Each structure stands twice: as structure tokens, then as C-alpha cells.
N, C-alpha and C positions, 0 to 999 in steps of 0.2 A: 737455587737457594737451598741450604741444608736444614732439614727439620730435625730437631732434637726430640728424642723419645723421653717419656716420663722416667723410665728406668735409668737412662743415661744421666738425666738431671739429678736423680736421687743419688746415684753413684758419685757424681761430681761433688754434690753437697756433703756427702758422708766423708769423702776423701779430704775435702777442704777442712772439715771439722777435725778430723784425725790429725792432719798436719799442724793446725793451729794448737791443738792440745799438746802435741809432742814438742813444739817450739817453746811453750810456756811452762813445761814441766821441768823442775830442777833436775840436774843430772845426778845429784847425790841426795840421800835421804835427809842429811842434816842441813842442806841448803834451804834458805827461806825464799819463797816466791816474792818478788819485788813488784809493788804497784805504787807508783809515785803520783798517780792521778793525771789529770783532774778527775775527781770522783764526785758523784752525787750524794745526796743525803743518805746516811746510814751505810754507805759503802766504804770499805776499809782502804786506807793507805798502809802499805806494808813495806818496811825497809829496815836497814840497820844504821846505827850511828855509832861509830867506833866499834866496841865489842858488845853493844847493847842492841836489842831489837825493839822496834816501835810498831805499834798498831794504833792508828789514829782514824777517827771518823767524826762526822759532825751531824747535828740536827739543825734544821732551819729554825730561826728564832726571830721573827719579825724583821726580816731582811738582814739579819746577822747570822754568823756561823757559831753555834754552840759546840765547841770542839772538845772532844774527849780523846786523850792519848794515854796509852799504857806503855811504859818503858820498862823493859825487863832484861836481866842478864840471862845468858844461856844457862841451863841447869848445870850446877856444880857436880862433876862426875863423882866426887868423893862423898858428898852428903846427899845428893839427889835433890837439893833445895834450889828453888828459883826465887830470886828477889825481884819485886816489881813495885812500881809506883804509878799512880794514876794522876794525871794532870787535867784539869778542866779550865777552859778559858772561853770567853765570848769575844769574837772578832767582828769588827765592822767590815763591810765590803772593802777589799783592797788592803786591809790591815794584816800584819804578819805576827807570828809568835815563833820563837826559836827554842829548840831542845838541844842542849849542849852535852857533850860527853867529856869524860875525864881525859880522853886522848886528843883534845882540841879539835874535835869534829863537831859539826853542827847540822841540824835539820831545821829548815824553816818552812812552816806551814802558812799558806796564804788563803784568805777567804776571797772567793770570786765575787763578781758583780752581783748585786742584789742578794747575796748570800746563797747563790744557787750552785756553788761547787767549792771544793777544797782541793788545793794542790800542794805538792812538796816542791819547793824551789831551793836551789843552791845546795843540793845534797852533797856531802863531802866537802863543804866549804871550810877552809881553815880560818880560824879567827885569832886575832892577835891577843896575847896576854902580856901584862906588864910586870 
């Protein structure tokens, strides 16, 4: 039987951490890290919807998800300004809320069982317009 030394185990753990960090790091500085969940309380969902970026999180509220989402445009290179809007909604377990963009893209957030998690579902879903 092969016995692992402590230094070998530390080296393996450090190498694994480095590999995971490299995989999740964006390749360009202007790329946003994506996290579609499921996430726990006060952990962010990070994504884009059309040309807008979204940061969403929730706080537990008596078995519901008290969701806060900030939707913002990338900074305008000419003016340096960023436009943003905050949306707050309370979702019952299993209930969803959608954030739609002008480019007919949609992000749907869903509250988990007993309000214990929040997930992004159907990211990049096309919706019909009349």
C-alpha cells in the first residue's frame, strides 16, 4: 500500500486550487465571471442578459426569497457613465421572476424549496413578442 506524505498532500491540494482558479478566471479583463447558481443566501448570481449585466442575490424571508437584482449597462466609453436599475421582489418557493432585455433575451430567477436557494433558469431564452 502506498503511503502519502503530508507535503505531497499539501502540494496536491495547492495544485488543485490553482487549476480551479485558472479555469474560473475570465480570459479578458472586460469579461464578466458567470455564476448562475444555485446560490445560498447573500451569494451573487452574475450573468448578462442581452447587452446588460445582472447581479442578483436573495435574503431568506420566512420561507420565501427576498430577491434583489441590479441590472446595468456596460459603462459608456464616451461619457464614462453607467446606468443601473434595482429590482426587488419576494418569491415563494418554486416561484419565478423574469428580467427581460431590449434584445428579446430573458433571465428567469427561481426561488428554491423552503426559500433555501436561488437559481437562474432559461438564461438566453428567447421570448415571443406580438
